[in-house]
N, CA, C and O atoms as a Maestro MAE file, in Angstrom:
{
 s_m_m2io_version
 :::
 2.0.0
}

f_m_ct {
 s_m_title
 :::
 protein
 m_atom[348] {
  # First column is atom index #
  i_m_mmod_type
  r_m_x_coord
  r_m_y_coord
  r_m_z_coord
  i_m_residue_number
  s_m_chain_name
  s_m_pdb_residue_name
  s_m_pdb_atom_name
  i_m_atomic_number
  :::
  1 25 6.522 19.868 15.332 1 A "UNK " " N  " 7
  2 3 7.380 19.217 16.288 1 A "UNK " " CA " 6
  3 2 6.459 18.235 17.004 1 A "UNK " " C  " 6
  4 15 5.377 18.646 17.425 1 A "UNK " " O  " 8
  5 25 6.821 16.960 17.169 2 A "UNK " " N  " 7
  6 3 5.948 15.898 17.791 2 A "UNK " " CA " 6
  7 2 6.331 16.026 19.260 2 A "UNK " " C  " 6
  8 15 7.533 16.177 19.476 2 A "UNK " " O  " 8
  9 25 5.511 15.990 20.300 3 A "UNK " " N  " 7
  10 3 5.550 16.062 21.796 3 A "UNK " " CA " 6
  11 2 6.455 14.879 22.306 3 A "UNK " " C  " 6
  12 15 7.140 15.131 23.298 3 A "UNK " " O  " 8
  13 25 6.539 13.724 21.800 4 A "UNK " " N  " 7
  14 3 7.082 12.694 22.094 4 A "UNK " " CA " 6
  15 2 8.245 11.927 21.302 4 A "UNK " " C  " 6
  16 15 8.511 12.277 20.152 4 A "UNK " " O  " 8
  17 25 8.901 10.932 21.891 5 A "UNK " " N  " 7
  18 3 9.702 10.210 20.711 5 A "UNK " " CA " 6
  19 2 8.624 9.835 19.722 5 A "UNK " " C  " 6
  20 15 7.437 9.658 19.996 5 A "UNK " " O  " 8
  21 25 9.240 9.730 18.438 6 A "UNK " " N  " 7
  22 3 8.509 9.369 17.282 6 A "UNK " " CA " 6
  23 2 7.668 7.905 17.575 6 A "UNK " " C  " 6
  24 15 6.441 7.911 17.477 6 A "UNK " " O  " 8
  25 25 8.140 7.096 17.811 7 A "UNK " " N  " 7
  26 3 7.194 5.670 17.800 7 A "UNK " " CA " 6
  27 2 6.228 6.069 18.696 7 A "UNK " " C  " 6
  28 15 5.113 5.904 18.204 7 A "UNK " " O  " 8
  29 25 6.194 6.550 19.868 8 A "UNK " " N  " 7
  30 3 5.141 6.792 20.902 8 A "UNK " " CA " 6
  31 2 4.214 7.782 20.162 8 A "UNK " " C  " 6
  32 15 3.003 7.562 20.154 8 A "UNK " " O  " 8
  33 25 4.722 8.841 19.553 9 A "UNK " " N  " 7
  34 3 3.752 10.050 18.984 9 A "UNK " " CA " 6
  35 2 3.068 9.388 18.046 9 A "UNK " " C  " 6
  36 15 1.838 9.407 18.071 9 A "UNK " " O  " 8
  37 25 3.769 8.695 17.066 10 A "UNK " " N  " 7
  38 3 2.833 8.021 16.218 10 A "UNK " " CA " 6
  39 2 1.704 6.990 16.502 10 A "UNK " " C  " 6
  40 15 0.623 7.003 15.914 10 A "UNK " " O  " 8
  41 25 2.046 6.128 17.423 11 A "UNK " " N  " 7
  42 3 1.050 5.201 17.878 11 A "UNK " " CA " 6
  43 2 0.006 6.123 18.673 11 A "UNK " " C  " 6
  44 15 -1.171 5.765 18.623 11 A "UNK " " O  " 8
  45 25 0.269 7.070 19.271 12 A "UNK " " N  " 7
  46 3 -0.838 7.791 19.856 12 A "UNK " " CA " 6
  47 2 -1.889 8.433 18.571 12 A "UNK " " C  " 6
  48 15 -3.114 8.361 18.672 12 A "UNK " " O  " 8
  49 25 -1.253 9.007 17.471 13 A "UNK " " N  " 7
  50 3 -1.818 9.573 16.656 13 A "UNK " " CA " 6
  51 2 -2.731 8.266 15.973 13 A "UNK " " C  " 6
  52 15 -3.958 8.345 15.919 13 A "UNK " " O  " 8
  53 25 -2.124 7.290 15.560 14 A "UNK " " N  " 7
  54 3 -3.081 6.151 15.139 14 A "UNK " " CA " 6
  55 2 -4.142 5.709 15.827 14 A "UNK " " C  " 6
  56 15 -5.046 5.149 15.206 14 A "UNK " " O  " 8
  57 25 -4.235 5.900 17.402 15 A "UNK " " N  " 7
  58 3 -5.433 5.584 18.226 15 A "UNK " " CA " 6
  59 2 -6.517 6.835 18.080 15 A "UNK " " C  " 6
  60 15 -7.660 6.715 18.523 15 A "UNK " " O  " 8
  61 25 -6.119 7.894 17.504 16 A "UNK " " N  " 7
  62 3 -7.047 8.979 17.415 16 A "UNK " " CA " 6
  63 2 -8.115 8.737 16.262 16 A "UNK " " C  " 6
  64 15 -7.854 7.997 15.314 16 A "UNK " " O  " 8
  65 25 -9.305 9.385 16.388 17 A "UNK " " N  " 7
  66 3 -10.316 9.348 15.165 17 A "UNK " " CA " 6
  67 2 -9.650 10.177 14.245 17 A "UNK " " C  " 6
  68 15 -8.851 11.051 14.582 17 A "UNK " " O  " 8
  69 25 -10.038 9.858 12.836 18 A "UNK " " N  " 7
  70 3 -9.626 10.861 11.827 18 A "UNK " " CA " 6
  71 2 -9.322 9.951 10.635 18 A "UNK " " C  " 6
  72 15 -9.844 8.840 10.541 18 A "UNK " " O  " 8
  73 25 -8.433 10.458 9.687 19 A "UNK " " N  " 7
  74 3 -8.151 9.857 8.376 19 A "UNK " " CA " 6
  75 2 -6.735 9.123 8.679 19 A "UNK " " C  " 6
  76 15 -6.184 8.916 9.760 19 A "UNK " " O  " 8
  77 25 -6.342 8.806 7.390 20 A "UNK " " N  " 7
  78 3 -5.133 8.164 7.421 20 A "UNK " " CA " 6
  79 2 -4.061 8.780 7.587 20 A "UNK " " C  " 6
  80 15 -4.001 9.946 7.196 20 A "UNK " " O  " 8
  81 25 -3.071 8.241 8.133 21 A "UNK " " N  " 7
  82 3 -1.617 9.015 8.190 21 A "UNK " " CA " 6
  83 2 -0.753 8.715 6.883 21 A "UNK " " C  " 6
  84 15 -0.419 7.549 6.669 21 A "UNK " " O  " 8
  85 25 -0.478 9.467 6.233 22 A "UNK " " N  " 7
  86 3 0.018 9.099 5.012 22 A "UNK " " CA " 6
  87 2 1.755 9.557 5.171 22 A "UNK " " C  " 6
  88 15 2.067 10.546 5.834 22 A "UNK " " O  " 8
  89 25 2.666 8.800 4.558 23 A "UNK " " N  " 7
  90 3 3.914 9.348 4.322 23 A "UNK " " CA " 6
  91 2 4.227 9.159 2.991 23 A "UNK " " C  " 6
  92 15 4.158 8.069 2.422 23 A "UNK " " O  " 8
  93 25 4.672 10.508 2.332 24 A "UNK " " N  " 7
  94 3 5.228 10.429 0.837 24 A "UNK " " CA " 6
  95 2 6.691 10.903 1.036 24 A "UNK " " C  " 6
  96 15 7.006 11.940 1.618 24 A "UNK " " O  " 8
  97 25 7.555 9.999 0.471 25 A "UNK " " N  " 7
  98 3 9.049 10.532 0.230 25 A "UNK " " CA " 6
  99 2 9.936 10.870 1.199 25 A "UNK " " C  " 6
  100 15 10.860 11.674 1.077 25 A "UNK " " O  " 8
  101 25 9.538 10.019 2.509 26 A "UNK " " N  " 7
  102 3 10.744 10.069 3.600 26 A "UNK " " CA " 6
  103 2 11.034 8.779 3.766 26 A "UNK " " C  " 6
  104 15 10.269 8.047 4.395 26 A "UNK " " O  " 8
  105 25 12.077 8.374 3.271 27 A "UNK " " N  " 7
  106 3 12.279 7.046 3.692 27 A "UNK " " CA " 6
  107 2 13.028 6.689 4.965 27 A "UNK " " C  " 6
  108 15 13.063 5.517 5.338 27 A "UNK " " O  " 8
  109 25 13.763 7.881 5.796 28 A "UNK " " N  " 7
  110 3 14.016 7.639 7.054 28 A "UNK " " CA " 6
  111 2 12.781 7.356 7.961 28 A "UNK " " C  " 6
  112 15 12.726 6.415 8.753 28 A "UNK " " O  " 8
  113 25 11.687 8.376 7.736 29 A "UNK " " N  " 7
  114 3 10.395 8.059 8.484 29 A "UNK " " CA " 6
  115 2 9.974 6.633 8.157 29 A "UNK " " C  " 6
  116 15 9.558 5.907 9.060 29 A "UNK " " O  " 8
  117 25 10.053 6.263 7.068 30 A "UNK " " N  " 7
  118 3 9.254 4.861 6.674 30 A "UNK " " CA " 6
  119 2 10.135 3.794 7.351 30 A "UNK " " C  " 6
  120 15 9.535 2.848 7.860 30 A "UNK " " O  " 8
  121 25 11.462 3.821 7.423 31 A "UNK " " N  " 7
  122 3 12.388 3.012 8.082 31 A "UNK " " CA " 6
  123 2 11.951 3.036 9.372 31 A "UNK " " C  " 6
  124 15 11.682 1.944 9.872 31 A "UNK " " O  " 8
  125 25 11.805 4.085 10.076 32 A "UNK " " N  " 7
  126 3 11.535 4.077 11.720 32 A "UNK " " CA " 6
  127 2 10.119 3.427 11.986 32 A "UNK " " C  " 6
  128 15 9.962 2.713 12.977 32 A "UNK " " O  " 8
  129 25 9.112 3.669 11.121 33 A "UNK " " N  " 7
  130 3 7.866 2.911 11.035 33 A "UNK " " CA " 6
  131 2 7.789 1.441 11.150 33 A "UNK " " C  " 6
  132 15 7.241 0.669 11.936 33 A "UNK " " O  " 8
  133 25 8.648 1.301 9.924 34 A "UNK " " N  " 7
  134 3 8.737 -0.250 9.776 34 A "UNK " " CA " 6
  135 2 9.400 -1.111 11.005 34 A "UNK " " C  " 6
  136 15 9.079 -2.261 11.306 34 A "UNK " " O  " 8
  137 25 10.202 -0.459 11.525 35 A "UNK " " N  " 7
  138 3 11.003 -1.025 12.802 35 A "UNK " " CA " 6
  139 2 10.393 -1.050 13.780 35 A "UNK " " C  " 6
  140 15 10.652 -1.960 14.568 35 A "UNK " " O  " 8
  141 25 9.525 -0.239 14.065 36 A "UNK " " N  " 7
  142 3 8.459 -0.238 15.310 36 A "UNK " " CA " 6
  143 2 6.974 -0.644 14.930 36 A "UNK " " C  " 6
  144 15 5.950 -0.280 15.507 36 A "UNK " " O  " 8
  145 25 7.074 -1.383 13.959 37 A "UNK " " N  " 7
  146 3 5.560 -2.062 13.669 37 A "UNK " " CA " 6
  147 2 4.490 -1.167 13.567 37 A "UNK " " C  " 6
  148 15 3.375 -1.640 13.786 37 A "UNK " " O  " 8
  149 25 4.586 0.171 13.249 38 A "UNK " " N  " 7
  150 3 3.722 1.124 13.021 38 A "UNK " " CA " 6
  151 2 3.040 1.222 11.637 38 A "UNK " " C  " 6
  152 15 2.212 2.107 11.421 38 A "UNK " " O  " 8
  153 25 3.446 0.160 10.541 39 A "UNK " " N  " 7
  154 3 2.881 0.425 9.213 39 A "UNK " " CA " 6
  155 2 1.637 -0.568 8.983 39 A "UNK " " C  " 6
  156 15 1.701 -1.785 9.158 39 A "UNK " " O  " 8
  157 25 0.458 0.157 8.550 40 A "UNK " " N  " 7
  158 3 -0.630 -0.887 8.243 40 A "UNK " " CA " 6
  159 2 -0.484 -1.217 6.970 40 A "UNK " " C  " 6
  160 15 -0.842 -2.336 6.602 40 A "UNK " " O  " 8
  161 25 0.069 -0.302 6.075 41 A "UNK " " N  " 7
  162 3 -0.315 -0.598 4.679 41 A "UNK " " CA " 6
  163 2 0.930 0.165 3.797 41 A "UNK " " C  " 6
  164 15 1.281 1.337 3.933 41 A "UNK " " O  " 8
  165 25 1.390 -0.654 3.029 42 A "UNK " " N  " 7
  166 3 2.419 0.136 2.027 42 A "UNK " " CA " 6
  167 2 1.509 0.167 0.479 42 A "UNK " " C  " 6
  168 15 0.740 -0.698 0.060 42 A "UNK " " O  " 8
  169 25 1.834 1.247 -0.059 43 A "UNK " " N  " 7
  170 3 1.453 1.421 -1.374 43 A "UNK " " CA " 6
  171 2 2.570 1.734 -2.160 43 A "UNK " " C  " 6
  172 15 3.143 2.807 -1.974 43 A "UNK " " O  " 8
  173 25 3.025 0.812 -3.156 44 A "UNK " " N  " 7
  174 3 4.357 1.132 -3.772 44 A "UNK " " CA " 6
  175 2 3.945 1.350 -5.255 44 A "UNK " " C  " 6
  176 15 3.086 0.689 -5.839 44 A "UNK " " O  " 8
  177 25 4.668 2.361 -5.783 45 A "UNK " " N  " 7
  178 3 4.453 2.674 -7.147 45 A "UNK " " CA " 6
  179 2 5.589 2.047 -8.052 45 A "UNK " " C  " 6
  180 15 6.706 2.525 -7.860 45 A "UNK " " O  " 8
  181 25 5.503 1.229 -8.840 46 A "UNK " " N  " 7
  182 3 6.620 0.683 -9.460 46 A "UNK " " CA " 6
  183 2 6.459 1.246 -11.143 46 A "UNK " " C  " 6
  184 15 5.627 0.867 -11.967 46 A "UNK " " O  " 8
  185 25 7.528 2.244 -11.311 47 A "UNK " " N  " 7
  186 3 7.417 2.626 -12.635 47 A "UNK " " CA " 6
  187 2 8.549 1.901 -13.501 47 A "UNK " " C  " 6
  188 15 9.659 1.544 -13.108 47 A "UNK " " O  " 8
  189 25 7.852 1.737 -15.101 48 A "UNK " " N  " 7
  190 3 8.733 1.055 -15.663 48 A "UNK " " CA " 6
  191 2 9.947 1.758 -16.302 48 A "UNK " " C  " 6
  192 15 9.979 2.030 -17.502 48 A "UNK " " O  " 8
  193 25 10.841 2.010 -15.529 49 A "UNK " " N  " 7
  194 3 12.079 2.664 -15.533 49 A "UNK " " CA " 6
  195 2 13.125 2.137 -14.677 49 A "UNK " " C  " 6
  196 15 12.920 1.948 -13.478 49 A "UNK " " O  " 8
  197 25 14.220 1.896 -15.227 50 A "UNK " " N  " 7
  198 3 15.333 1.288 -14.616 50 A "UNK " " CA " 6
  199 2 16.463 2.568 -14.113 50 A "UNK " " C  " 6
  200 15 17.002 3.220 -15.007 50 A "UNK " " O  " 8
  201 25 16.695 2.796 -13.044 51 A "UNK " " N  " 7
  202 3 17.467 3.820 -12.505 51 A "UNK " " CA " 6
  203 2 18.512 2.977 -11.687 51 A "UNK " " C  " 6
  204 15 18.171 2.083 -10.913 51 A "UNK " " O  " 8
  205 25 20.072 3.410 -11.973 52 A "UNK " " N  " 7
  206 3 21.019 2.984 -11.336 52 A "UNK " " CA " 6
  207 2 21.366 3.088 -9.994 52 A "UNK " " C  " 6
  208 15 22.310 2.460 -9.513 52 A "UNK " " O  " 8
  209 25 20.648 3.853 -9.357 53 A "UNK " " N  " 7
  210 3 20.776 4.098 -7.693 53 A "UNK " " CA " 6
  211 2 19.756 4.784 -7.202 53 A "UNK " " C  " 6
  212 15 18.807 4.855 -7.983 53 A "UNK " " O  " 8
  213 25 19.629 5.275 -6.257 54 A "UNK " " N  " 7
  214 3 18.753 6.053 -5.401 54 A "UNK " " CA " 6
  215 2 18.722 5.652 -3.959 54 A "UNK " " C  " 6
  216 15 19.562 4.854 -3.543 54 A "UNK " " O  " 8
  217 25 17.794 6.163 -3.158 55 A "UNK " " N  " 7
  218 3 17.655 5.709 -1.899 55 A "UNK " " CA " 6
  219 2 16.778 4.497 -1.650 55 A "UNK " " C  " 6
  220 15 15.744 4.222 -2.258 55 A "UNK " " O  " 8
  221 25 17.432 3.711 -0.516 56 A "UNK " " N  " 7
  222 3 16.605 2.508 -0.183 56 A "UNK " " CA " 6
  223 2 15.327 2.762 0.296 56 A "UNK " " C  " 6
  224 15 15.218 3.796 0.955 56 A "UNK " " O  " 8
  225 25 14.323 2.080 0.134 57 A "UNK " " N  " 7
  226 3 12.896 2.028 0.741 57 A "UNK " " CA " 6
  227 2 13.019 1.408 2.056 57 A "UNK " " C  " 6
  228 15 12.641 1.983 3.076 57 A "UNK " " O  " 8
  229 25 13.618 0.074 2.048 58 A "UNK " " N  " 7
  230 3 13.560 -0.720 3.188 58 A "UNK " " CA " 6
  231 2 14.963 -0.739 3.805 58 A "UNK " " C  " 6
  232 15 16.008 -0.650 3.161 58 A "UNK " " O  " 8
  233 25 14.853 -0.867 5.144 59 A "UNK " " N  " 7
  234 3 16.167 -0.644 5.934 59 A "UNK " " CA " 6
  235 2 17.126 -2.131 5.349 59 A "UNK " " C  " 6
  236 15 16.751 -3.199 4.865 59 A "UNK " " O  " 8
  237 25 18.187 -1.699 5.600 60 A "UNK " " N  " 7
  238 3 19.308 -2.901 5.168 60 A "UNK " " CA " 6
  239 2 19.565 -3.611 6.614 60 A "UNK " " C  " 6
  240 15 20.747 -3.659 6.955 60 A "UNK " " O  " 8
  241 25 18.766 -4.072 7.352 61 A "UNK " " N  " 7
  242 3 19.102 -4.709 8.606 61 A "UNK " " CA " 6
  243 2 18.834 -6.023 8.655 61 A "UNK " " C  " 6
  244 15 18.871 -6.496 9.791 61 A "UNK " " O  " 8
  245 25 18.496 -6.992 7.510 62 A "UNK " " N  " 7
  246 3 18.238 -8.183 7.353 62 A "UNK " " CA " 6
  247 2 17.054 -8.636 7.807 62 A "UNK " " C  " 6
  248 15 16.803 -9.799 7.491 62 A "UNK " " O  " 8
  249 25 16.128 -7.980 8.551 63 A "UNK " " N  " 7
  250 3 14.990 -8.398 9.134 63 A "UNK " " CA " 6
  251 2 13.970 -8.830 8.037 63 A "UNK " " C  " 6
  252 15 13.847 -8.268 6.948 63 A "UNK " " O  " 8
  253 25 13.222 -9.955 8.494 64 A "UNK " " N  " 7
  254 3 12.327 -10.311 7.475 64 A "UNK " " CA " 6
  255 2 10.865 -9.794 7.808 64 A "UNK " " C  " 6
  256 15 10.375 -10.044 8.909 64 A "UNK " " O  " 8
  257 25 10.192 -9.093 6.875 65 A "UNK " " N  " 7
  258 3 8.985 -8.461 7.217 65 A "UNK " " CA " 6
  259 2 7.965 -8.983 6.029 65 A "UNK " " C  " 6
  260 15 7.842 -8.414 4.944 65 A "UNK " " O  " 8
  261 25 7.315 -10.076 6.404 66 A "UNK " " N  " 7
  262 3 6.382 -10.684 5.428 66 A "UNK " " CA " 6
  263 2 5.099 -9.819 5.039 66 A "UNK " " C  " 6
  264 15 4.495 -9.305 5.980 66 A "UNK " " O  " 8
  265 25 4.703 -9.643 3.968 67 A "UNK " " N  " 7
  266 3 3.720 -8.835 3.273 67 A "UNK " " CA " 6
  267 2 2.929 -9.706 2.519 67 A "UNK " " C  " 6
  268 15 3.329 -10.764 2.032 67 A "UNK " " O  " 8
  269 25 1.641 -9.183 2.418 68 A "UNK " " N  " 7
  270 3 0.668 -9.958 1.558 68 A "UNK " " CA " 6
  271 2 0.115 -8.743 0.574 68 A "UNK " " C  " 6
  272 15 -0.076 -7.581 0.934 68 A "UNK " " O  " 8
  273 25 -0.052 -9.167 -0.469 69 A "UNK " " N  " 7
  274 3 -0.675 -8.093 -1.428 69 A "UNK " " CA " 6
  275 2 -2.099 -7.995 -1.425 69 A "UNK " " C  " 6
  276 15 -2.737 -9.043 -1.522 69 A "UNK " " O  " 8
  277 25 -2.794 -6.741 -1.316 70 A "UNK " " N  " 7
  278 3 -4.176 -6.780 -0.803 70 A "UNK " " CA " 6
  279 2 -4.739 -5.973 -1.954 70 A "UNK " " C  " 6
  280 15 -5.964 -5.968 -2.071 70 A "UNK " " O  " 8
  281 25 -3.955 -5.241 -2.881 71 A "UNK " " N  " 7
  282 3 -4.798 -4.662 -4.104 71 A "UNK " " CA " 6
  283 2 -3.540 -4.311 -5.073 71 A "UNK " " C  " 6
  284 15 -2.381 -4.165 -4.682 71 A "UNK " " O  " 8
  285 25 -3.997 -4.204 -6.416 72 A "UNK " " N  " 7
  286 3 -2.963 -3.969 -7.506 72 A "UNK " " CA " 6
  287 2 -3.606 -3.160 -8.551 72 A "UNK " " C  " 6
  288 15 -4.790 -3.295 -8.858 72 A "UNK " " O  " 8
  289 25 -2.758 -2.269 -9.122 73 A "UNK " " N  " 7
  290 3 -3.449 -1.538 -10.374 73 A "UNK " " CA " 6
  291 2 -2.210 -1.486 -11.254 73 A "UNK " " C  " 6
  292 15 -1.053 -1.419 -10.840 73 A "UNK " " O  " 8
  293 25 -2.633 -1.528 -12.619 74 A "UNK " " N  " 7
  294 3 -1.518 -1.360 -13.610 74 A "UNK " " CA " 6
  295 2 -2.232 -0.083 -14.547 74 A "UNK " " C  " 6
  296 15 -3.308 -0.192 -15.136 74 A "UNK " " O  " 8
  297 25 -1.438 1.036 -14.533 75 A "UNK " " N  " 7
  298 3 -1.995 2.285 -15.246 75 A "UNK " " CA " 6
  299 2 -1.469 2.066 -16.722 75 A "UNK " " C  " 6
  300 15 -0.603 1.303 -17.151 75 A "UNK " " O  " 8
  301 25 -2.276 2.983 -17.352 76 A "UNK " " N  " 7
  302 3 -2.033 3.035 -18.695 76 A "UNK " " CA " 6
  303 2 -0.626 3.319 -19.223 76 A "UNK " " C  " 6
  304 15 -0.365 3.040 -20.393 76 A "UNK " " O  " 8
  305 25 0.172 3.791 -18.522 77 A "UNK " " N  " 7
  306 3 1.757 3.972 -18.581 77 A "UNK " " CA " 6
  307 2 2.714 2.910 -18.338 77 A "UNK " " C  " 6
  308 15 3.929 2.896 -18.535 77 A "UNK " " O  " 8
  309 25 1.886 1.967 -17.842 78 A "UNK " " N  " 7
  310 3 2.652 0.633 -17.369 78 A "UNK " " CA " 6
  311 2 3.275 0.651 -15.697 78 A "UNK " " C  " 6
  312 15 4.068 -0.180 -15.254 78 A "UNK " " O  " 8
  313 25 2.684 1.828 -14.920 79 A "UNK " " N  " 7
  314 3 3.027 1.867 -13.537 79 A "UNK " " CA " 6
  315 2 2.093 0.983 -12.714 79 A "UNK " " C  " 6
  316 15 0.863 0.997 -12.777 79 A "UNK " " O  " 8
  317 25 2.829 0.237 -11.959 80 A "UNK " " N  " 7
  318 3 2.230 -0.965 -11.028 80 A "UNK " " CA " 6
  319 2 1.902 -0.056 -9.521 80 A "UNK " " C  " 6
  320 15 2.778 0.474 -8.837 80 A "UNK " " O  " 8
  321 25 0.710 -0.045 -9.285 81 A "UNK " " N  " 7
  322 3 0.597 0.316 -7.769 81 A "UNK " " CA " 6
  323 2 -0.011 -0.783 -7.117 81 A "UNK " " C  " 6
  324 15 -1.139 -1.242 -7.293 81 A "UNK " " O  " 8
  325 25 0.946 -1.172 -6.284 82 A "UNK " " N  " 7
  326 3 0.884 -2.468 -5.413 82 A "UNK " " CA " 6
  327 2 0.354 -1.877 -4.134 82 A "UNK " " C  " 6
  328 15 0.908 -0.870 -3.693 82 A "UNK " " O  " 8
  329 25 -0.756 -2.457 -3.441 83 A "UNK " " N  " 7
  330 3 -0.871 -2.383 -2.055 83 A "UNK " " CA " 6
  331 2 -0.497 -3.559 -1.114 83 A "UNK " " C  " 6
  332 15 -1.039 -4.660 -1.211 83 A "UNK " " O  " 8
  333 25 0.380 -3.290 -0.272 84 A "UNK " " N  " 7
  334 3 0.735 -4.317 0.628 84 A "UNK " " CA " 6
  335 2 0.343 -4.326 2.216 84 A "UNK " " C  " 6
  336 15 0.547 -3.230 2.740 84 A "UNK " " O  " 8
  337 25 -0.127 -5.232 3.009 85 A "UNK " " N  " 7
  338 3 -0.282 -5.035 4.485 85 A "UNK " " CA " 6
  339 2 0.695 -6.230 5.265 85 A "UNK " " C  " 6
  340 15 0.909 -7.343 4.784 85 A "UNK " " O  " 8
  341 25 1.151 -5.808 6.382 86 A "UNK " " N  " 7
  342 3 1.887 -6.658 6.829 86 A "UNK " " CA " 6
  343 2 1.215 -8.132 6.990 86 A "UNK " " C  " 6
  344 15 0.030 -8.195 7.319 86 A "UNK " " O  " 8
  345 25 1.831 -9.103 6.800 87 A "UNK " " N  " 7
  346 3 1.126 -10.621 6.911 87 A "UNK " " CA " 6
  347 2 1.078 -11.105 8.255 87 A "UNK " " C  " 6
  348 15 0.587 -12.207 8.497 87 A "UNK " " O  " 8
  :::
 }
 m_bond[347] {
  # First column is bond index #
  i_m_from
  i_m_to
  i_m_order
  :::
  1 1 2 1
  2 2 3 1
  3 3 4 2
  4 3 5 1
  5 5 6 1
  6 6 7 1
  7 7 8 2
  8 7 9 1
  9 9 10 1
  10 10 11 1
  11 11 12 2
  12 11 13 1
  13 13 14 1
  14 14 15 1
  15 15 16 2
  16 15 17 1
  17 17 18 1
  18 18 19 1
  19 19 20 2
  20 19 21 1
  21 21 22 1
  22 22 23 1
  23 23 24 2
  24 23 25 1
  25 25 26 1
  26 26 27 1
  27 27 28 2
  28 27 29 1
  29 29 30 1
  30 30 31 1
  31 31 32 2
  32 31 33 1
  33 33 34 1
  34 34 35 1
  35 35 36 2
  36 35 37 1
  37 37 38 1
  38 38 39 1
  39 39 40 2
  40 39 41 1
  41 41 42 1
  42 42 43 1
  43 43 44 2
  44 43 45 1
  45 45 46 1
  46 46 47 1
  47 47 48 2
  48 47 49 1
  49 49 50 1
  50 50 51 1
  51 51 52 2
  52 51 53 1
  53 53 54 1
  54 54 55 1
  55 55 56 2
  56 55 57 1
  57 57 58 1
  58 58 59 1
  59 59 60 2
  60 59 61 1
  61 61 62 1
  62 62 63 1
  63 63 64 2
  64 63 65 1
  65 65 66 1
  66 66 67 1
  67 67 68 2
  68 67 69 1
  69 69 70 1
  70 70 71 1
  71 71 72 2
  72 71 73 1
  73 73 74 1
  74 74 75 1
  75 75 76 2
  76 75 77 1
  77 77 78 1
  78 78 79 1
  79 79 80 2
  80 79 81 1
  81 81 82 1
  82 82 83 1
  83 83 84 2
  84 83 85 1
  85 85 86 1
  86 86 87 1
  87 87 88 2
  88 87 89 1
  89 89 90 1
  90 90 91 1
  91 91 92 2
  92 91 93 1
  93 93 94 1
  94 94 95 1
  95 95 96 2
  96 95 97 1
  97 97 98 1
  98 98 99 1
  99 99 100 2
  100 99 101 1
  101 101 102 1
  102 102 103 1
  103 103 104 2
  104 103 105 1
  105 105 106 1
  106 106 107 1
  107 107 108 2
  108 107 109 1
  109 109 110 1
  110 110 111 1
  111 111 112 2
  112 111 113 1
  113 113 114 1
  114 114 115 1
  115 115 116 2
  116 115 117 1
  117 117 118 1
  118 118 119 1
  119 119 120 2
  120 119 121 1
  121 121 122 1
  122 122 123 1
  123 123 124 2
  124 123 125 1
  125 125 126 1
  126 126 127 1
  127 127 128 2
  128 127 129 1
  129 129 130 1
  130 130 131 1
  131 131 132 2
  132 131 133 1
  133 133 134 1
  134 134 135 1
  135 135 136 2
  136 135 137 1
  137 137 138 1
  138 138 139 1
  139 139 140 2
  140 139 141 1
  141 141 142 1
  142 142 143 1
  143 143 144 2
  144 143 145 1
  145 145 146 1
  146 146 147 1
  147 147 148 2
  148 147 149 1
  149 149 150 1
  150 150 151 1
  151 151 152 2
  152 151 153 1
  153 153 154 1
  154 154 155 1
  155 155 156 2
  156 155 157 1
  157 157 158 1
  158 158 159 1
  159 159 160 2
  160 159 161 1
  161 161 162 1
  162 162 163 1
  163 163 164 2
  164 163 165 1
  165 165 166 1
  166 166 167 1
  167 167 168 2
  168 167 169 1
  169 169 170 1
  170 170 171 1
  171 171 172 2
  172 171 173 1
  173 173 174 1
  174 174 175 1
  175 175 176 2
  176 175 177 1
  177 177 178 1
  178 178 179 1
  179 179 180 2
  180 179 181 1
  181 181 182 1
  182 182 183 1
  183 183 184 2
  184 183 185 1
  185 185 186 1
  186 186 187 1
  187 187 188 2
  188 187 189 1
  189 189 190 1
  190 190 191 1
  191 191 192 2
  192 191 193 1
  193 193 194 1
  194 194 195 1
  195 195 196 2
  196 195 197 1
  197 197 198 1
  198 198 199 1
  199 199 200 2
  200 199 201 1
  201 201 202 1
  202 202 203 1
  203 203 204 2
  204 203 205 1
  205 205 206 1
  206 206 207 1
  207 207 208 2
  208 207 209 1
  209 209 210 1
  210 210 211 1
  211 211 212 2
  212 211 213 1
  213 213 214 1
  214 214 215 1
  215 215 216 2
  216 215 217 1
  217 217 218 1
  218 218 219 1
  219 219 220 2
  220 219 221 1
  221 221 222 1
  222 222 223 1
  223 223 224 2
  224 223 225 1
  225 225 226 1
  226 226 227 1
  227 227 228 2
  228 227 229 1
  229 229 230 1
  230 230 231 1
  231 231 232 2
  232 231 233 1
  233 233 234 1
  234 234 235 1
  235 235 236 2
  236 235 237 1
  237 237 238 1
  238 238 239 1
  239 239 240 2
  240 239 241 1
  241 241 242 1
  242 242 243 1
  243 243 244 2
  244 243 245 1
  245 245 246 1
  246 246 247 1
  247 247 248 2
  248 247 249 1
  249 249 250 1
  250 250 251 1
  251 251 252 2
  252 251 253 1
  253 253 254 1
  254 254 255 1
  255 255 256 2
  256 255 257 1
  257 257 258 1
  258 258 259 1
  259 259 260 2
  260 259 261 1
  261 261 262 1
  262 262 263 1
  263 263 264 2
  264 263 265 1
  265 265 266 1
  266 266 267 1
  267 267 268 2
  268 267 269 1
  269 269 270 1
  270 270 271 1
  271 271 272 2
  272 271 273 1
  273 273 274 1
  274 274 275 1
  275 275 276 2
  276 275 277 1
  277 277 278 1
  278 278 279 1
  279 279 280 2
  280 279 281 1
  281 281 282 1
  282 282 283 1
  283 283 284 2
  284 283 285 1
  285 285 286 1
  286 286 287 1
  287 287 288 2
  288 287 289 1
  289 289 290 1
  290 290 291 1
  291 291 292 2
  292 291 293 1
  293 293 294 1
  294 294 295 1
  295 295 296 2
  296 295 297 1
  297 297 298 1
  298 298 299 1
  299 299 300 2
  300 299 301 1
  301 301 302 1
  302 302 303 1
  303 303 304 2
  304 303 305 1
  305 305 306 1
  306 306 307 1
  307 307 308 2
  308 307 309 1
  309 309 310 1
  310 310 311 1
  311 311 312 2
  312 311 313 1
  313 313 314 1
  314 314 315 1
  315 315 316 2
  316 315 317 1
  317 317 318 1
  318 318 319 1
  319 319 320 2
  320 319 321 1
  321 321 322 1
  322 322 323 1
  323 323 324 2
  324 323 325 1
  325 325 326 1
  326 326 327 1
  327 327 328 2
  328 327 329 1
  329 329 330 1
  330 330 331 1
  331 331 332 2
  332 331 333 1
  333 333 334 1
  334 334 335 1
  335 335 336 2
  336 335 337 1
  337 337 338 1
  338 338 339 1
  339 339 340 2
  340 339 341 1
  341 341 342 1
  342 342 343 1
  343 343 344 2
  344 343 345 1
  345 345 346 1
  346 346 347 1
  347 347 348 2
  :::
 }
}
């Protein structure tokens, strides 16, 4: 349990020394971090498979969040790993 509301707790963690903070598989947490400007980098894995549904990664709020591509890789199976940072 975090001792403060989420944005303040994450901002405090980012100020500490240590490794990176990673989020894997929590769209709700990612939405909150994006909303509060607490994302330094997004790593998206794009698989060559079409699925007719699923969870939205980005909030449906109409906000423009410019990103710049900082790295990319294509795996042997055709998966694209794209790393973006806020522009």
